[in-house]
GUPA-945985 format. One record per residue: x, y, z of N, C-alpha, C in turn; residue number from 1. Coordinates in Angstrom, 1 decimal. Layout:
N
    n.u    n.v    n.w   ca.u   ca.v   ca.w    c.u    c.v    c.w num
      X      Y      Z      X      Y      Z      X      Y      Z NUM
...
This chain:
259
    n.u    n.v    n.w   ca.u   ca.v   ca.w    c.u    c.v    c.w num
 -162.0  -52.9   63.0 -161.4  -54.1   62.2 -160.6  -53.5   61.1   1
 -159.5  -54.1   60.8 -158.6  -53.7   59.8 -159.1  -53.9   58.4   2
 -158.9  -53.0   57.5 -159.4  -53.1   56.1 -158.5  -54.1   55.4   3
 -159.2  -54.7   54.4 -158.5  -55.7   53.5 -158.8  -55.4   52.1   4
 -157.8  -55.3   51.3 -157.9  -55.1   49.8 -157.6  -56.5   49.2   5
 -158.5  -57.0   48.4 -158.3  -58.3   47.7 -158.5  -58.2   46.2   6
 -157.5  -58.6   45.5 -157.5  -58.6   44.1 -157.6  -60.1   43.7   7
 -158.7  -60.4   42.9 -159.0  -61.8   42.6 -159.0  -62.0   41.1   8
 -158.1  -62.8   40.6 -158.1  -63.2   39.2 -158.4  -62.1   38.2   9
 -157.7  -60.9   38.4 -158.0  -59.7   37.6 -157.4  -59.8   36.2  10
 -158.2  -59.6   35.2 -157.8  -59.5   33.8 -158.1  -58.1   33.3  11
 -157.2  -57.5   32.6 -157.3  -56.1   32.1 -156.7  -56.0   30.7  12
 -157.4  -55.3   29.8 -156.8  -55.0   28.5 -156.9  -53.6   28.1  13
 -156.1  -53.2   27.2 -156.2  -51.8   26.6 -156.2  -52.0   25.1  14
 -157.3  -51.5   24.4 -157.5  -51.6   23.0 -157.3  -53.0   22.5  15
 -158.0  -53.9   23.2 -158.0  -55.4   22.9 -156.6  -56.1   23.2  16
 -155.7  -55.4   23.8 -154.4  -56.0   24.1 -154.4  -56.4   25.6  17
 -154.3  -57.7   25.9 -154.3  -58.1   27.3 -153.0  -57.5   28.0  18
 -153.2  -57.0   29.2 -152.1  -56.4   30.0 -152.0  -57.2   31.3  19
 -153.1  -57.4   32.0 -153.1  -58.2   33.2 -153.8  -59.5   32.9  20
 -153.2  -60.6   33.4 -153.7  -61.9   33.0 -154.0  -62.8   34.2  21
 -154.7  -62.3   35.1 -155.1  -63.1   36.3 -154.2  -62.8   37.5  22
 -154.4  -61.6   38.0 -153.6  -61.1   39.2 -154.4  -61.4   40.5  23
 -153.7  -62.0   41.4 -154.3  -62.3   42.7 -153.3  -61.7   43.8  24
 -153.9  -60.8   44.6 -153.1  -60.1   45.7 -154.0  -59.7   46.8  25
 -153.5  -59.8   48.0 -154.2  -59.4   49.2 -153.3  -58.5   50.0  26
 -153.8  -57.3   50.3 -153.1  -56.3   51.2 -154.0  -55.9   52.3  27
 -153.5  -56.2   53.6 -154.3  -55.8   54.8 -153.7  -54.5   55.3  28
 -154.7  -53.8   56.0 -154.3  -52.6   56.7 -153.2  -52.9   57.7  29
 -152.1  -52.1   57.7 -151.0  -52.3   58.6 -149.9  -53.1   58.0  30
 -150.1  -53.6   56.8 -149.0  -54.4   56.1 -148.3  -53.5   55.1  31
 -147.1  -53.8   54.8 -146.3  -53.2   53.7 -146.0  -54.2   52.7  32
 -146.5  -54.1   51.4 -146.2  -55.0   50.3 -145.4  -54.2   49.3  33
 -144.4  -54.9   48.6 -143.7  -54.3   47.5 -144.1  -55.1   46.3  34
 -144.4  -54.4   45.2 -144.6  -55.0   43.9 -143.5  -54.6   42.9  35
 -142.8  -55.6   42.5 -141.6  -55.3   41.6 -141.8  -56.0   40.3  36
 -140.9  -55.7   39.3 -141.0  -56.4   38.0 -140.4  -55.5   36.9  37
 -140.1  -56.1   35.8 -139.5  -55.3   34.7 -140.5  -54.4   34.1  38
 -140.0  -53.4   33.3 -140.9  -52.5   32.5 -141.9  -53.3   31.7  39
 -143.1  -52.8   31.6 -144.1  -53.5   30.8 -144.8  -54.7   31.4  40
 -144.5  -55.0   32.7 -145.0  -56.2   33.3 -146.5  -56.0   33.8  41
 -146.9  -54.7   33.9 -148.3  -54.5   34.3 -148.5  -53.8   35.7  42
 -147.4  -53.4   36.3 -147.5  -52.9   37.7 -148.3  -51.6   37.7  43
 -147.9  -50.6   36.9 -148.7  -49.3   36.9 -150.1  -49.5   36.4  44
 -150.3  -50.4   35.5 -151.7  -50.8   35.0 -152.5  -51.2   36.2  45
 -152.0  -52.0   37.1 -152.7  -52.5   38.3 -153.1  -51.3   39.2  46
 -152.1  -50.4   39.4 -152.4  -49.2   40.2 -153.5  -48.4   39.6  47
 -153.4  -48.2   38.4 -154.5  -47.3   37.7 -155.8  -48.0   37.7  48
 -155.9  -49.3   37.5 -157.2  -50.0   37.6 -157.8  -49.9   39.0  49
 -157.0  -50.0   40.0 -157.5  -50.0   41.4 -158.2  -48.7   41.7  50
 -157.7  -47.6   41.1 -158.4  -46.3   41.4 -159.3  -45.8   40.2  51
 -159.6  -46.7   39.2 -160.6  -46.4   38.3 -160.3  -45.6   37.1  52
 -159.0  -45.7   36.6 -158.7  -45.1   35.3 -159.4  -45.7   34.2  53
 -160.3  -44.9   33.5 -161.1  -45.4   32.4 -160.4  -45.9   31.2  54
 -159.1  -45.7   31.1 -158.3  -46.1   29.9 -158.3  -47.6   29.8  55
 -158.4  -48.3   31.0 -158.2  -49.7   31.1 -159.5  -50.4   31.2  56
 -159.7  -51.5   30.5 -160.9  -52.3   30.4 -160.7  -53.6   31.3  57
 -161.5  -53.7   32.3 -161.5  -54.9   33.1 -162.3  -56.0   32.4  58
 -161.7  -57.1   32.1 -162.4  -58.2   31.4 -162.7  -59.4   32.3  59
 -162.2  -59.3   33.5 -162.5  -60.4   34.4 -161.9  -60.2   35.8  60
 -162.5  -60.8   36.8 -162.0  -60.7   38.1 -162.7  -59.6   39.0  61
 -162.2  -59.5   40.2 -162.7  -58.6   41.2 -161.6  -57.8   41.9  62
 -161.9  -56.6   42.4 -161.1  -56.0   43.4 -162.1  -55.6   44.5  63
 -161.8  -56.2   45.7 -162.7  -56.0   46.8 -162.0  -55.2   47.9  64
 -162.6  -54.2   48.5 -162.2  -53.5   49.7 -163.2  -53.8   50.8  65
 -162.8  -54.5   51.8 -163.7  -54.9   52.8 -165.0  -55.6   52.3  66
 -164.8  -56.4   51.3 -165.9  -57.2   50.7 -166.7  -56.4   49.6  67
 -166.4  -55.2   49.4 -167.2  -54.4   48.4 -166.4  -54.4   47.1  68
 -167.0  -54.8   46.0 -166.4  -54.8   44.7 -166.2  -53.4   44.2  69
 -165.0  -52.8   44.3 -164.9  -51.4   44.0 -164.9  -51.2   42.4  70
 -164.8  -52.2   41.6 -164.9  -52.0   40.2 -166.2  -51.5   39.8  71
 -167.2  -51.5   40.6 -168.5  -51.0   40.3 -168.7  -49.6   40.8  72
 -167.6  -49.0   41.4 -167.6  -47.7   41.9 -166.8  -46.6   41.1  73
 -167.2  -45.4   41.3 -166.5  -44.3   40.6 -165.2  -44.0   41.4  74
 -164.2  -43.4   40.8 -162.9  -43.1   41.6 -163.1  -42.4   42.9  75
 -164.0  -41.4   42.9 -164.2  -40.7   44.2 -164.8  -41.6   45.3  76
 -165.6  -42.5   44.8 -166.2  -43.4   45.8 -165.2  -44.4   46.3  77
 -164.3  -44.8   45.5 -163.2  -45.7   45.9 -162.3  -45.0   47.0  78
 -162.0  -43.7   46.7 -161.2  -42.9   47.6 -161.9  -42.8   49.0  79
 -163.2  -42.6   48.9 -163.9  -42.4   50.2 -163.9  -43.7   51.0  80
 -163.9  -44.8   50.3 -163.8  -46.1   51.1 -162.4  -46.3   51.7  81
 -161.4  -45.5   51.3 -160.1  -45.6   51.9 -158.9  -46.0   51.1  82
 -159.1  -45.8   49.7 -157.9  -46.1   48.8 -157.3  -44.7   48.5  83
 -156.0  -44.8   48.3 -155.2  -43.6   47.9 -154.1  -44.0   46.9  84
 -154.0  -43.2   45.8 -152.9  -43.5   44.8 -152.0  -42.3   44.8  85
 -150.7  -42.6   45.1 -149.6  -41.6   44.9 -149.1  -41.8   43.5  86
 -149.2  -40.8   42.6 -148.9  -40.9   41.2 -147.4  -40.9   41.0  87
 -147.1  -41.6   39.9 -145.7  -41.6   39.5 -145.3  -40.2   39.0  88
 -146.2  -39.6   38.2 -145.9  -38.2   37.7 -147.1  -37.3   38.1  89
 -147.1  -36.8   39.3 -148.2  -35.9   39.7 -148.3  -34.6   38.8  90
 -149.5  -34.2   38.4 -149.6  -33.1   37.5 -149.7  -31.8   38.3  91
 -149.4  -30.7   37.6 -149.5  -29.4   38.3 -150.9  -28.8   38.0  92
 -151.4  -28.0   39.0 -152.7  -27.3   38.9 -152.4  -25.9   39.2  93
 -152.0  -25.1   38.2 -151.8  -23.7   38.5 -153.0  -22.9   39.0  94
 -152.8  -22.0   40.0 -153.8  -21.2   40.5 -154.6  -21.8   41.7  95
 -154.3  -23.1   42.0 -154.9  -23.8   43.1 -153.8  -24.2   44.1  96
 -153.9  -23.6   45.3 -152.9  -23.9   46.3 -153.1  -25.3   46.9  97
 -152.1  -25.8   47.4 -152.1  -27.2   48.0 -153.2  -27.2   49.1  98
 -153.2  -26.1   49.9 -154.2  -26.1   51.0 -155.6  -26.1   50.5  99
 -155.9  -25.2   49.5 -157.2  -25.2   49.0 -157.7  -26.5   48.4 100
 -156.7  -27.1   47.7 -157.0  -28.4   47.0 -157.4  -29.4   48.1 101
 -156.7  -29.5   49.2 -156.9  -30.4   50.2 -158.2  -30.1   51.0 102
 -158.5  -28.8   51.2 -159.8  -28.5   51.9 -161.0  -28.8   51.0 103
 -160.8  -28.6   49.7 -161.9  -29.0   48.8 -162.1  -30.5   48.8 104
 -161.0  -31.3   48.9 -161.1  -32.7   48.9 -161.8  -33.2   50.1 105
 -161.5  -32.6   51.3 -162.1  -33.0   52.5 -163.6  -32.7   52.5 106
 -163.9  -31.4   52.1 -165.3  -31.0   52.0 -166.1  -31.9   51.1 107
 -165.6  -32.3   50.0 -166.3  -33.1   49.0 -166.6  -34.5   49.7 108
 -165.6  -35.0   50.4 -165.9  -36.3   51.1 -166.9  -36.1   52.2 109
 -166.9  -35.1   53.0 -167.8  -34.9   54.0 -169.2  -34.7   53.5 110
 -169.4  -34.0   52.4 -170.7  -33.7   51.8 -171.3  -35.0   51.1 111
 -170.4  -35.8   50.6 -170.8  -37.1   50.0 -171.4  -38.0   51.1 112
 -170.8  -37.9   52.3 -171.3  -38.8   53.4 -172.5  -38.2   54.1 113
 -172.6  -36.8   54.1 -173.7  -36.1   54.7 -174.0  -34.9   53.9 114
 -175.1  -35.0   53.0 -175.4  -33.8   52.1 -175.7  -32.5   52.9 115
 -176.0  -32.6   54.2 -176.2  -31.4   54.9 -175.0  -30.8   55.6 116
 -173.8  -31.5   55.4 -172.6  -31.1   56.0 -172.1  -29.7   55.4 117
 -171.6  -28.9   56.2 -171.0  -27.6   55.7 -169.5  -27.7   55.5 118
 -169.0  -28.9   55.7 -167.6  -29.1   55.5 -166.8  -28.7   56.7 119
 -165.5  -28.8   56.6 -164.6  -28.5   57.7 -164.4  -27.0   57.7 120
 -164.4  -26.4   58.9 -164.3  -25.0   59.1 -162.8  -24.6   58.8 121
 -162.6  -23.3   58.4 -161.3  -22.9   58.1 -160.3  -23.0   59.3 122
 -160.8  -22.6   60.5 -159.9  -22.8   61.7 -159.5  -24.2   61.9 123
 -160.5  -25.1   61.8 -160.2  -26.5   62.1 -159.3  -27.1   61.0 124
 -159.5  -26.6   59.8 -158.6  -27.1   58.7 -157.2  -26.6   58.9 125
 -157.0  -25.4   59.2 -155.7  -24.8   59.4 -155.0  -25.5   60.5 126
 -155.7  -25.8   61.6 -155.1  -26.5   62.7 -154.7  -27.9   62.3 127
 -155.5  -28.6   61.6 -155.2  -30.0   61.1 -154.0  -29.9   60.2 128
 -153.9  -29.0   59.3 -152.8  -28.9   58.3 -151.5  -28.6   59.1 129
 -151.5  -27.7   60.0 -150.3  -27.5   60.8 -149.8  -28.7   61.5 130
 -150.8  -29.5   62.1 -150.4  -30.7   62.8 -149.8  -31.7   61.9 131
 -150.4  -31.9   60.7 -149.9  -32.9   59.7 -148.6  -32.5   59.2 132
 -148.4  -31.2   58.9 -147.1  -30.7   58.4 -146.0  -30.8   59.4 133
 -146.3  -30.5   60.7 -145.3  -30.7   61.7 -145.0  -32.1   61.9 134
 -146.0  -33.0   61.8 -145.7  -34.4   62.0 -144.8  -35.0   60.9 135
 -144.9  -34.4   59.7 -144.1  -34.9   58.5 -142.8  -34.0   58.4 136
 -142.7  -33.0   59.2 -141.5  -32.1   59.0 -141.5  -31.3   57.8 137
 -142.7  -30.8   57.4 -142.9  -30.0   56.2 -143.1  -28.5   56.6 138
 -142.4  -27.6   56.0 -142.6  -26.2   56.3 -144.0  -25.7   56.0 139
 -144.6  -24.9   56.9 -146.0  -24.5   56.7 -146.2  -23.7   55.4 140
 -145.2  -23.0   54.9 -145.3  -22.2   53.7 -145.6  -23.1   52.5 141
 -145.3  -24.4   52.6 -145.5  -25.3   51.5 -147.0  -25.3   51.1 142
 -147.9  -25.2   52.1 -149.3  -25.3   51.8 -149.9  -24.1   51.0 143
 -149.1  -23.0   50.9 -149.6  -21.9   50.2 -149.1  -21.9   48.7 144
 -148.4  -22.8   48.3 -147.9  -22.9   46.9 -148.9  -23.6   46.0 145
 -148.9  -23.2   44.7 -149.8  -23.8   43.8 -149.4  -25.3   43.6 146
 -150.4  -26.1   43.5 -150.2  -27.5   43.5 -149.3  -28.0   42.4 147
 -148.1  -28.4   42.8 -147.1  -29.0   42.0 -146.5  -28.1   41.0 148
 -146.9  -26.8   40.9 -146.4  -25.9   39.9 -145.0  -25.4   40.4 149
 -144.0  -25.7   39.5 -142.6  -25.4   39.8 -142.0  -26.2   40.9 150
 -142.7  -27.3   41.3 -142.1  -28.2   42.3 -141.0  -29.1   41.7 151
 -140.0  -29.3   42.5 -139.0  -30.3   42.1 -139.7  -31.7   42.3 152
 -139.0  -32.7   41.8 -139.5  -34.1   41.9 -139.7  -34.5   43.3 153
 -138.8  -34.1   44.2 -139.0  -34.4   45.6 -140.1  -33.7   46.2 154
 -140.3  -32.4   45.9 -141.5  -31.6   46.4 -142.8  -32.2   46.0 155
 -142.9  -32.6   44.7 -144.1  -33.2   44.2 -144.5  -34.5   45.1 156
 -143.5  -35.3   45.3 -143.7  -36.5   46.1 -144.1  -36.2   47.5 157
 -143.4  -35.2   48.1 -143.7  -34.8   49.5 -145.2  -34.2   49.5 158
 -145.6  -33.5   48.5 -147.0  -33.1   48.4 -148.0  -34.3   48.4 159
 -147.6  -35.3   47.7 -148.4  -36.5   47.7 -148.5  -37.2   49.1 160
 -147.4  -37.2   49.8 -147.4  -37.7   51.2 -148.3  -36.9   52.1 161
 -148.2  -35.5   52.0 -149.0  -34.7   52.8 -150.5  -34.9   52.5 162
 -150.8  -35.1   51.2 -152.2  -35.4   50.8 -152.7  -36.7   51.5 163
 -151.8  -37.6   51.5 -152.1  -38.9   52.2 -152.3  -38.7   53.7 164
 -151.5  -37.9   54.3 -151.7  -37.6   55.8 -153.0  -36.9   56.1 165
 -153.4  -36.0   55.2 -154.6  -35.3   55.4 -155.9  -36.1   55.2 166
 -155.8  -36.9   54.1 -157.0  -37.7   53.7 -157.1  -39.0   54.5 167
 -156.0  -39.4   55.1 -156.0  -40.6   56.0 -156.7  -41.8   55.4 168
 -156.1  -42.4   54.3 -156.7  -43.6   53.7 -156.4  -44.8   54.6 169
 -157.0  -45.9   54.2 -156.7  -47.2   54.8 -155.6  -47.9   54.1 170
 -155.6  -47.9   52.7 -154.7  -48.5   51.9 -154.1  -47.5   50.9 171
 -152.8  -47.4   50.8 -152.1  -46.5   49.9 -151.3  -47.2   48.9 172
 -151.5  -46.9   47.6 -150.7  -47.4   46.5 -149.7  -46.4   46.1 173
 -148.4  -46.7   46.2 -147.3  -45.8   45.8 -146.8  -46.2   44.4 174
 -147.2  -45.6   43.3 -146.8  -46.0   42.0 -145.5  -45.4   41.6 175
 -144.4  -46.2   41.8 -143.1  -45.7   41.5 -142.8  -44.3   42.0 176
 -143.1  -44.1   43.3 -142.8  -42.9   44.0 -141.4  -42.5   44.0 177
 -140.5  -43.5   43.8 -139.0  -43.2   43.8 -138.5  -42.6   42.5 178
 -139.4  -42.6   41.4 -139.0  -42.1   40.1 -138.5  -40.6   40.2 179
 -137.3  -40.3   39.8 -136.8  -39.0   39.7 -136.3  -38.4   41.0 180
 -136.2  -39.2   42.0 -135.8  -38.7   43.3 -134.3  -39.0   43.6 181
 -133.6  -38.0   44.1 -132.3  -38.2   44.6 -132.3  -38.9   46.0 182
 -131.2  -39.3   46.5 -131.2  -40.0   47.8 -131.8  -39.2   48.9 183
 -131.5  -37.9   49.0 -132.1  -37.1   50.1 -133.6  -37.0   50.0 184
 -134.1  -36.8   48.8 -135.6  -36.7   48.7 -136.2  -38.0   48.9 185
 -135.5  -39.1   48.5 -136.1  -40.4   48.8 -136.2  -40.7   50.2 186
 -135.2  -40.3   51.0 -135.2  -40.5   52.4 -136.4  -39.8   53.1 187
 -136.6  -38.5   52.7 -137.6  -37.7   53.2 -139.0  -38.2   53.0 188
 -139.2  -38.6   51.7 -140.5  -39.2   51.3 -140.8  -40.5   52.0 189
 -139.8  -41.4   52.1 -139.9  -42.7   52.8 -140.2  -42.5   54.2 190
 -139.5  -41.5   54.9 -139.7  -41.2   56.3 -141.2  -40.9   56.5 191
 -141.8  -40.1   55.6 -143.2  -39.7   55.8 -144.1  -40.9   55.7 192
 -143.8  -41.7   54.7 -144.7  -43.0   54.6 -144.6  -43.8   55.8 193
 -143.3  -44.0   56.3 -143.1  -44.8   57.5 -143.9  -44.2   58.7 194
 -143.8  -42.9   58.9 -144.5  -42.3   60.0 -146.0  -42.5   59.9 195
 -146.6  -42.4   58.7 -148.0  -42.6   58.6 -148.4  -44.1   58.8 196
 -147.5  -45.0   58.3 -147.8  -46.4   58.5 -147.8  -46.8   60.0 197
 -146.8  -46.3   60.7 -146.7  -46.6   62.1 -147.8  -45.9   62.9 198
 -148.1  -44.7   62.6 -149.1  -43.9   63.5 -150.5  -44.3   63.2 199
 -150.8  -44.6   61.9 -152.2  -44.9   61.5 -152.5  -46.3   61.1 200
 -151.5  -47.2   61.1 -151.8  -48.5   60.6 -152.1  -48.6   59.1 201
 -151.5  -47.7   58.4 -151.7  -47.6   57.0 -151.3  -48.9   56.3 202
 -152.1  -49.4   55.4 -151.6  -50.5   54.5 -151.0  -49.9   53.3 203
 -149.8  -50.4   52.8 -149.1  -49.8   51.8 -148.7  -50.9   50.7 204
 -148.9  -50.5   49.4 -148.4  -51.3   48.3 -147.4  -50.4   47.6 205
 -146.1  -50.7   47.7 -145.1  -49.9   47.0 -144.8  -50.6   45.7 206
 -145.0  -49.9   44.6 -144.7  -50.3   43.3 -143.3  -49.7   42.8 207
 -142.4  -50.5   42.5 -141.0  -50.0   42.2 -140.2  -51.0   41.4 208
 -139.3  -50.5   40.7 -138.3  -51.3   39.9 -137.2  -51.7   40.8 209
 -136.8  -50.9   41.8 -135.5  -51.0   42.4 -135.6  -51.3   43.9 210
 -134.5  -51.9   44.4 -134.4  -52.1   45.8 -134.2  -50.9   46.6 211
 -133.7  -49.8   46.1 -133.3  -48.7   46.9 -134.4  -48.1   47.7 212
 -135.6  -48.0   47.2 -136.7  -47.5   48.0 -137.0  -48.4   49.2 213
 -136.8  -49.7   49.0 -137.1  -50.7   50.0 -136.0  -50.7   51.1 214
 -134.9  -49.9   50.9 -134.0  -49.7   52.0 -134.6  -48.8   53.1 215
 -135.6  -48.0   52.7 -136.2  -47.1   53.6 -137.6  -47.4   54.0 216
 -138.3  -48.0   53.1 -139.7  -48.5   53.4 -139.6  -50.0   53.4 217
 -139.6  -50.6   54.6 -139.3  -52.1   54.7 -140.6  -52.9   54.5 218
 -140.6  -53.7   53.4 -141.8  -54.5   53.2 -141.8  -55.8   54.0 219
 -142.9  -56.3   54.4 -143.0  -57.6   54.9 -143.2  -58.6   53.8 220
 -143.7  -58.2   52.7 -144.0  -59.1   51.6 -143.5  -58.4   50.3 221
 -142.9  -59.2   49.4 -142.5  -58.7   48.1 -143.1  -59.7   47.0 222
 -143.6  -59.1   46.0 -144.2  -59.8   44.9 -143.6  -59.4   43.6 223
 -143.4  -60.3   42.7 -142.8  -60.0   41.3 -143.9  -60.2   40.3 224
 -144.0  -59.2   39.5 -145.0  -59.3   38.3 -144.2  -59.4   37.0 225
 -144.7  -60.3   36.2 -144.1  -60.6   34.9 -145.2  -61.0   33.9 226
 -145.2  -60.2   32.8 -146.2  -60.5   31.8 -147.6  -60.6   32.3 227
 -147.9  -59.6   33.2 -149.3  -59.4   33.6 -149.8  -60.4   34.7 228
 -148.8  -61.1   35.3 -149.1  -62.0   36.4 -148.1  -61.9   37.6 229
 -148.6  -62.1   38.8 -147.6  -62.2   39.9 -147.1  -63.6   39.9 230
 -145.8  -63.8   39.6 -145.2  -65.1   39.4 -144.3  -65.5   40.5 231
 -144.0  -64.6   41.5 -143.2  -65.0   42.6 -143.5  -64.1   43.8 232
 -143.6  -64.6   45.0 -143.9  -63.9   46.2 -142.9  -64.4   47.3 233
 -142.6  -63.5   48.2 -141.7  -63.9   49.3 -141.6  -62.8   50.3 234
 -140.6  -62.8   51.1 -140.3  -61.8   52.1 -139.3  -60.8   51.6 235
 -138.8  -59.9   52.4 -138.0  -58.8   52.0 -136.7  -59.3   51.3 236
 -136.3  -60.5   51.6 -135.1  -61.0   51.0 -135.2  -61.2   49.4 237
 -136.5  -61.3   49.0 -136.7  -61.5   47.6 -136.3  -60.3   46.8 238
 -136.5  -59.1   47.4 -136.1  -57.8   46.7 -134.6  -57.8   46.6 239
 -133.9  -58.3   47.6 -132.4  -58.3   47.6 -131.9  -59.3   46.5 240
 -132.6  -60.4   46.3 -132.3  -61.3   45.3 -132.4  -60.7   43.9 241
 -133.5  -59.9   43.7 -133.8  -59.2   42.4 -132.7  -58.2   42.2 242
 -132.2  -57.5   43.2 -131.2  -56.5   43.1 -129.9  -57.2   42.6 243
 -129.6  -58.3   43.2 -128.4  -59.0   42.8 -128.4  -59.7   41.5 244
 -129.5  -60.3   41.2 -129.6  -61.2   40.0 -130.4  -60.6   38.8 245
 -131.1  -59.5   39.1 -131.9  -59.0   38.0 -133.2  -59.8   37.8 246
 -133.8  -59.7   36.6 -135.0  -60.4   36.3 -134.9  -61.6   35.4 247
 -133.6  -61.8   34.9 -133.4  -62.9   34.0 -133.9  -64.3   34.5 248
 -133.6  -64.5   35.8 -134.0  -65.8   36.4 -135.6  -65.9   36.5 249
 -136.2  -64.8   36.6 -137.7  -64.8   36.6 -138.2  -65.1   35.2 250
 -137.6  -64.5   34.2 -138.0  -64.8   32.9 -137.8  -66.3   32.5 251
 -136.7  -66.8   32.9 -136.4  -68.2   32.6 -137.3  -69.2   33.4 252
 -137.6  -68.9   34.7 -138.5  -69.7   35.4 -139.9  -69.6   34.9 253
 -140.3  -68.4   34.6 -141.7  -68.3   34.1 -141.9  -69.0   32.7 254
 -140.9  -68.8   31.9 -140.9  -69.5   30.6 -141.0  -71.0   30.7 255
 -140.2  -71.5   31.7 -140.2  -73.0   31.9 -141.5  -73.4   32.5 256
 -142.1  -72.6   33.4 -143.3  -73.0   34.1 -144.5  -73.0   33.1 257
 -144.4  -72.2   32.0 -145.6  -72.1   31.1 -145.5  -72.9   29.9 258
 -144.4  -73.6   29.7 -144.2  -74.5   28.5 -145.2  -75.7   28.6 259
């Protein structure tokens, strides 16, 4: 059965300042959703809250994955249930190769599920890595580099997509993955997301300011966030409207609706 992520009436604050003011959103495995909106509307806050960033205080609502309220779980437990967050600004970890990082992540998940597990064997891991890298069109030498150290913006985002391919989540949140990417890098990263979505039925929530990423990752649903709420939802044509008209009409409509 396909996984379902449900966000119900979510309220979040930081240092007593409300950020999210009642967010409702449902993403099913196999669907692609885009979340758009102006700066400061709460998009990245939502992504961080879903994966358990302790900076944010949840003051109301629920986030359910297959009926389980993940707000009661630690970040690693949420990841094991099938959530994945591709960061806007991935950090570098000098001295840890991408391959070792991913093998440790897999072994941690296996041992959490079965304390007697010895983890994935080195030959099995190498075989899987080669398969995933070939599938995504990534040079095998990439796995031997230190995680994000000296990586270009495009390489950092490709590393995130490789992590996604190896960890095989049910729902992936891409938090402004297009930030800092040129057109060629954007195409490569988007192609990887599309391949995983088509091959594994991945559910995707793309958080972005701009239409350009949605030229390559085609959403079935587009949502607009403004002042901590989702104030408009529609199909892919809504993103085109935002590209043409900007967010002023959203501001005017929202102001009118709340008077």
